[in-house]
C-alpha positions as CSV (number, residue, x, y, z in Angstrom):
1,M,-16.1,3.1,-19.3
2,R,-17.0,5.7,-16.6
3,I,-15.8,4.3,-13.3
4,A,-16.7,5.8,-9.9
5,L,-13.7,5.3,-7.6
6,L,-14.5,5.3,-3.9
7,T,-11.7,5.5,-1.2
8,P,-13.1,5.0,2.3
9,M,-9.6,4.7,3.7
10,K,-8.0,7.8,2.2
11,P,-8.8,9.7,-1.0
12,P,-6.1,10.3,-3.7
13,D,-5.9,14.0,-2.9
14,H,-5.5,13.6,0.9
15,P,-2.7,16.0,2.2
16,V,-0.9,13.3,4.3
17,P,1.3,11.0,2.3
18,S,0.8,7.2,2.8
19,G,0.8,3.9,1.0
20,D,-3.0,4.1,0.8
21,R,-2.9,7.5,-0.9
22,T,-0.2,6.2,-3.3
23,F,-2.2,3.1,-4.3
24,A,-5.4,5.2,-4.7
25,R,-3.5,7.4,-7.1
26,L,-2.0,4.5,-9.0
27,I,-5.4,2.8,-9.4
28,R,-6.7,6.0,-10.9
29,A,-3.7,6.5,-13.1
30,A,-3.8,2.9,-14.4
31,L,-7.5,3.1,-15.3
32,E,-7.1,6.5,-17.0
33,A,-4.1,5.2,-19.0
34,G,-6.5,2.5,-20.2
35,G,-8.9,5.1,-21.5
36,H,-11.4,5.0,-18.7
37,D,-13.1,8.0,-17.3
38,V,-12.4,7.9,-13.5
39,V,-14.6,10.0,-11.3
40,L,-14.3,10.6,-7.6
41,P,-17.9,11.1,-6.4
42,S,-16.9,11.6,-2.7
43,T,-13.9,12.4,-0.5
44,L,-15.6,10.9,2.6
45,R,-13.3,8.9,4.8
46,T,-15.0,6.2,6.8
47,W,-11.8,5.3,8.6
48,C,-12.4,5.4,12.4
49,R,-9.8,5.7,15.0
50,T,-12.0,4.0,17.6
51,P,-15.2,2.0,17.3
52,D,-17.1,4.9,19.0
53,D,-16.6,6.9,15.8
54,L,-18.6,4.6,13.7
55,A,-22.1,6.0,14.5
56,A,-21.2,9.5,13.3
57,V,-19.5,8.1,10.2
58,E,-22.6,6.0,9.3
59,A,-24.8,9.1,9.6
60,E,-22.5,11.1,7.4
61,A,-22.3,8.3,4.9
62,S,-26.1,8.1,4.7
63,A,-26.3,11.7,3.8
64,E,-23.5,11.4,1.3
65,V,-25.3,8.5,-0.5
66,G,-28.3,10.7,-0.9
67,R,-26.2,13.6,-2.3
68,I,-24.4,11.3,-4.8
69,A,-27.7,9.6,-5.8
70,D,-29.3,12.9,-6.6
71,T,-26.3,13.8,-8.9
72,W,-26.3,10.4,-10.6
73,L,-30.1,10.5,-11.2
74,R,-29.5,13.6,-13.4
75,G,-27.7,11.4,-16.0
76,L,-24.2,11.2,-14.4
77,A,-24.4,7.6,-13.1
78,P,-21.2,5.6,-13.7
79,D,-20.9,2.3,-15.6
80,A,-19.2,0.7,-12.6
81,I,-18.1,1.3,-9.0
82,L,-14.7,0.4,-7.8
83,T,-13.8,0.8,-4.1
84,Y,-10.2,0.8,-2.8
85,H,-9.6,-0.6,0.6
86,N,-12.5,-2.0,2.7
87,Y,-12.0,-3.3,6.1
88,H,-13.4,-3.1,9.7
89,K,-11.9,0.3,10.4
90,A,-12.8,1.8,7.1
91,P,-15.9,0.0,5.8
92,D,-17.3,1.0,2.4
93,L,-20.6,2.6,3.3
94,L,-21.2,4.3,-0.1
95,G,-20.6,1.5,-2.7
96,P,-23.2,-1.0,-1.5
97,P,-26.2,1.2,-1.5
98,L,-25.2,3.0,-4.7
99,A,-24.5,-0.2,-6.5
100,R,-27.9,-1.6,-5.5
101,L,-29.8,1.6,-6.4
102,F,-28.2,2.0,-9.8
103,G,-27.5,-1.6,-10.7
104,C,-23.8,-0.9,-11.2
105,P,-21.2,-3.6,-11.3
106,Y,-19.3,-3.2,-8.0
107,A,-15.8,-4.4,-7.1
108,I,-13.4,-3.9,-4.3
109,V,-9.6,-3.7,-4.5
110,E,-7.6,-4.4,-1.3
111,A,-10.5,-6.1,0.3
112,S,-9.4,-7.6,3.6
113,R,-11.0,-9.6,6.4
114,A,-9.9,-10.4,9.9
115,E,-12.4,-12.9,11.4
116,K,-11.2,-12.1,14.9
117,R,-12.9,-8.6,14.5
118,A,-16.3,-10.2,14.2
119,R,-16.6,-10.1,18.0
120,G,-15.6,-7.3,20.4
121,P,-15.5,-3.6,20.0
122,W,-15.0,-3.6,16.2
123,A,-17.9,-6.0,15.5
124,R,-20.1,-3.3,14.0
125,G,-17.3,-2.1,11.6
126,F,-16.6,-5.8,10.7
127,A,-20.3,-6.4,9.9
128,L,-20.4,-3.3,7.7
129,A,-17.2,-4.3,5.8
130,D,-18.7,-7.8,5.4
131,R,-21.8,-6.3,3.9
132,A,-19.7,-4.6,1.2
133,L,-17.9,-7.9,0.6
134,S,-21.2,-9.7,0.2
135,I,-22.7,-7.2,-2.2
136,A,-19.6,-6.7,-4.4
137,G,-19.3,-8.9,-7.5
138,A,-15.6,-9.2,-7.3
139,L,-12.9,-8.9,-4.6
140,G,-9.3,-8.0,-5.4
141,A,-6.9,-9.4,-2.8
142,V,-3.6,-7.5,-2.8
143,T,-1.7,-10.1,-0.8
144,E,-1.8,-13.9,-0.5
145,H,-2.7,-13.4,3.2
146,D,-5.8,-11.4,2.2
147,A,-6.7,-13.9,-0.5
148,A,-6.7,-16.7,2.0
149,A,-9.0,-14.9,4.4
150,L,-11.4,-13.7,1.7
151,S,-11.5,-17.1,0.1
152,A,-12.8,-18.6,3.3
153,F,-15.7,-16.1,3.1
154,A,-16.4,-15.8,-0.6
155,P,-14.2,-18.1,-2.7
156,D,-16.1,-17.5,-6.0
157,K,-15.4,-13.7,-5.9
158,V,-11.7,-13.5,-5.1
159,M,-8.9,-12.8,-7.5
160,R,-5.4,-11.6,-6.8
161,V,-4.6,-8.0,-7.7
162,P,-1.0,-7.5,-6.6
163,P,0.2,-4.0,-6.0
164,F,1.8,-2.2,-8.9
165,V,4.0,0.9,-9.3
166,D,4.6,3.7,-11.8
167,V,8.2,2.9,-12.8
168,A,8.6,6.0,-15.0
169,P,9.6,8.5,-12.2
170,F,12.3,6.1,-11.0
171,R,15.5,5.2,-12.8
172,V,18.1,2.5,-12.4
173,S,21.5,4.1,-11.6
174,A,24.9,2.9,-12.7
175,G,26.7,5.2,-10.4
176,R,25.5,4.2,-6.9
177,V,27.5,5.2,-3.9
178,P,28.7,2.0,-2.1
179,E,27.5,1.3,1.4
180,T,24.7,3.9,1.3
181,L,21.4,2.9,2.8
182,A,18.0,4.5,2.1
183,C,14.7,4.4,3.8
184,A,11.3,6.1,3.4
185,A,8.7,6.0,6.1
186,M,6.1,8.1,7.8
187,L,7.1,8.8,11.4
188,R,3.9,7.9,13.1
189,P,3.2,6.3,16.5
190,G,2.7,2.6,16.5
191,R,4.3,0.1,14.1
192,K,6.0,2.8,12.0
193,A,7.8,4.2,15.1
194,D,8.6,0.7,16.3
195,S,10.1,-0.1,12.9
196,V,12.3,3.0,13.1
197,R,13.5,2.1,16.5
198,V,14.6,-1.4,15.2
199,L,16.2,0.3,12.2
200,A,18.2,2.5,14.6
201,D,19.5,-0.5,16.5
202,A,20.4,-2.3,13.2
203,Y,22.1,0.8,11.8
204,A,24.3,1.1,15.0
205,R,25.4,-2.5,14.4
206,I,26.1,-1.8,10.7
207,R,28.2,1.3,11.6
208,A,30.2,-0.6,14.2
209,A,31.3,-3.0,11.4
210,R,31.3,-0.4,8.6
211,P,32.0,3.1,10.0
212,G,31.6,4.7,6.6
213,A,28.2,3.3,6.0
214,T,25.5,6.0,5.7
215,L,21.7,6.0,6.0
216,T,19.2,8.6,4.7
217,L,15.7,8.3,6.1
218,A,13.0,10.2,4.2
219,G,9.7,11.0,5.8
220,E,7.9,13.1,8.4
221,G,5.5,12.7,11.2
222,P,4.7,13.4,14.8
223,E,7.3,11.0,16.1
224,R,10.3,12.7,14.4
225,D,11.6,14.6,17.4
226,A,11.5,11.5,19.5
227,L,13.1,9.3,16.9
228,A,15.8,11.6,15.4
229,P,18.2,11.3,18.5
230,L,18.4,7.6,17.9
231,F,20.4,8.3,14.7
232,P,23.5,10.3,13.8
233,P,22.8,13.9,12.9
234,G,21.8,14.4,9.3
235,T,20.1,11.0,8.9
236,F,16.6,12.4,8.6
237,C,16.0,14.4,5.4
238,G,12.3,15.2,5.8
239,L,9.5,14.6,3.4
240,L,10.6,14.2,-0.2
241,D,8.6,14.7,-3.3
242,Q,8.7,11.9,-5.9
243,E,11.5,13.4,-7.9
244,A,13.7,13.9,-4.8
245,L,12.9,10.4,-3.6
246,A,13.9,8.9,-6.9
247,D,17.2,10.8,-6.7
248,L,17.8,9.4,-3.2
249,F,17.1,5.9,-4.5
250,A,19.3,6.4,-7.6
251,R,22.4,7.2,-5.5
252,S,21.8,4.6,-2.8
253,S,23.0,1.0,-2.8
254,L,20.4,-0.7,-0.6
255,F,16.9,0.0,0.8
256,V,16.3,-1.1,4.4
257,W,13.1,-1.2,6.4
258,P,12.0,-3.5,9.3
259,A,8.4,-3.3,8.2
260,I,6.8,-4.5,11.5
261,D,3.2,-5.5,10.7
262,E,3.5,-3.8,7.3
263,P,0.5,-4.6,5.0
264,F,3.0,-4.6,2.1
265,G,4.8,-1.2,1.9
266,F,4.8,0.8,-1.3
267,A,8.3,2.1,-0.6
268,F,9.6,-1.4,-1.3
269,L,8.1,-1.3,-4.8
270,E,9.4,2.2,-5.5
271,A,12.8,1.2,-4.3
272,Q,12.9,-1.8,-6.6
273,A,11.6,0.3,-9.5
274,A,14.8,2.3,-9.0
275,G,16.8,-1.0,-9.1
276,L,17.4,-0.8,-5.4
277,P,17.7,-4.2,-3.6
278,V,15.8,-4.5,-0.3
279,V,16.6,-5.7,3.2
280,G,13.2,-5.9,4.9
281,G,11.1,-7.5,7.5
282,R,9.3,-10.7,6.6
283,S,5.8,-9.4,7.3
284,P,2.8,-11.1,5.7
285,G,2.3,-8.5,2.9
286,V,6.0,-7.8,2.3
287,V,6.7,-11.4,1.1
288,D,4.4,-10.7,-1.9
289,I,6.4,-7.7,-3.2
290,V,10.0,-8.6,-2.3
291,R,11.4,-11.8,-3.7
292,D,13.5,-13.2,-0.8
293,G,17.0,-14.1,-2.1
294,E,16.3,-12.6,-5.6
295,T,15.4,-8.9,-5.2
296,G,16.4,-8.6,-1.5
297,I,16.7,-10.4,1.8
298,L,13.8,-10.7,4.2
299,V,14.4,-11.4,7.9
300,D,12.5,-11.2,11.3
301,P,11.1,-7.7,11.4
302,G,12.0,-7.2,15.0
303,D,15.5,-8.5,14.9
304,P,18.1,-5.7,14.4
305,D,21.0,-8.3,14.4
306,A,19.4,-10.1,11.5
307,I,18.8,-6.9,9.6
308,A,22.3,-5.7,10.1
309,G,23.7,-9.1,9.2
310,A,21.7,-9.1,5.9
311,V,22.9,-5.6,5.0
312,L,26.6,-6.5,5.8
313,S,26.4,-9.7,3.8
314,L,25.4,-7.7,0.7
315,F,28.0,-5.1,1.3
316,D,30.5,-8.0,1.4
317,D,29.2,-9.4,-1.9
318,P,29.0,-6.7,-4.6
319,A,28.2,-9.3,-7.4
320,R,25.2,-10.5,-5.5
321,L,24.1,-7.0,-4.8
322,A,24.3,-6.1,-8.5
323,A,22.3,-9.2,-9.4
324,M,19.6,-8.3,-7.0
325,S,19.6,-4.7,-8.4
326,R,18.8,-6.1,-11.9
327,N,16.2,-8.5,-10.5
328,A,14.6,-5.7,-8.5
329,A,14.2,-3.5,-11.6
330,A,12.8,-6.4,-13.6
331,F,10.3,-7.3,-10.9
332,A,9.0,-3.7,-10.7
333,A,8.8,-3.5,-14.5
334,A,6.6,-6.6,-14.4
335,N,4.3,-4.9,-11.9
336,D,4.0,-1.5,-13.6
337,L,0.9,0.6,-14.5
338,A,0.2,-1.6,-17.6
339,A,0.1,-4.7,-15.3
340,G,-2.1,-2.8,-12.9
341,L,-4.5,-1.9,-15.7
342,S,-4.7,-5.5,-16.8
343,R,-5.5,-6.7,-13.3
344,L,-8.1,-4.0,-12.7
345,T,-9.7,-4.7,-16.0
346,E,-10.1,-8.4,-15.2
347,L,-11.5,-7.5,-11.8
348,M,-14.1,-5.2,-13.3
349,K,-15.1,-7.8,-15.9
350,R,-15.7,-10.3,-13.1
351,A,-17.9,-7.7,-11.3
352,A,-19.9,-7.0,-14.4
353,M,-20.6,-10.7,-14.9
354,V,-22.1,-10.9,-11.4
355,G,-23.5,-7.5,-10.7
356,A,-24.3,-6.2,-7.3
357,R,-25.5,-8.9,-5.0
358,P,-28.8,-8.3,-3.2
């Protein structure tokens, strides 16, 4: 099947790493592993920093629809359209008109809906995202939180499509260094920086109880200079490629991240793929990809005492830590690319049965 993949939030080849880029790449990889021909008809980002940006984005999207349609009319139309990530700040402005024009089955992965955005400054973006939800034949909800919100709007279209991970680059290590913590995060303003500050407080408490405990934080971003002084020198190791990140996880004993307002956090999945148990914040999306008490421990995202306590409890119980390591690797293996392909295939089948809604 020839599938057109649209990524209004961030295309797979975007230069800035993020969970959105990672998931877009994994969706493409899973579909291609299943023998599908995945095409990227556009790299247009409809993500808007402010509601005032929407008008310009809509105009650009209208021109892009015309360009793509001209190409598809020359015999290059896909068999189906799959959009990754549609919400009020990044509404899918390409999929709905193209699906209608070419009669393609149309589905959305990581569709989300926050009813509170129906009024106020983001009302236009919300309406545009809702239009895509209405036209799509199937909606893939990545988290239970998203599934509940979408089911209130279109219960007949919703299916769960939990996030998945390529486990091949990661490996379970039998030679981990005790009391070594790992973290991977983009150092951006907002909830990411807030999470790093909580992590700094938690790590100070951990070191007070375990002076030999170490933390390595992989990642880059505009807040690095402001955040680095909160940690001992050498904590930040910069942005790592996948191989180096896998090496970090292989030699660490625990992954820790407060995850304030985290949608779900791909680093949690990658860490578990490496057999690395997790101490994380109990955010709405994280509870779907970390099994509390089995593959890690989830606590209040903003509570450094709780985070430190969870880490120290696992340092004190090597047998429990080892069991969580095994469970984490098994959980990731059950959510690998093959599982992702199966979920996406079912989503596309549902979309094909319905077709694009008028």
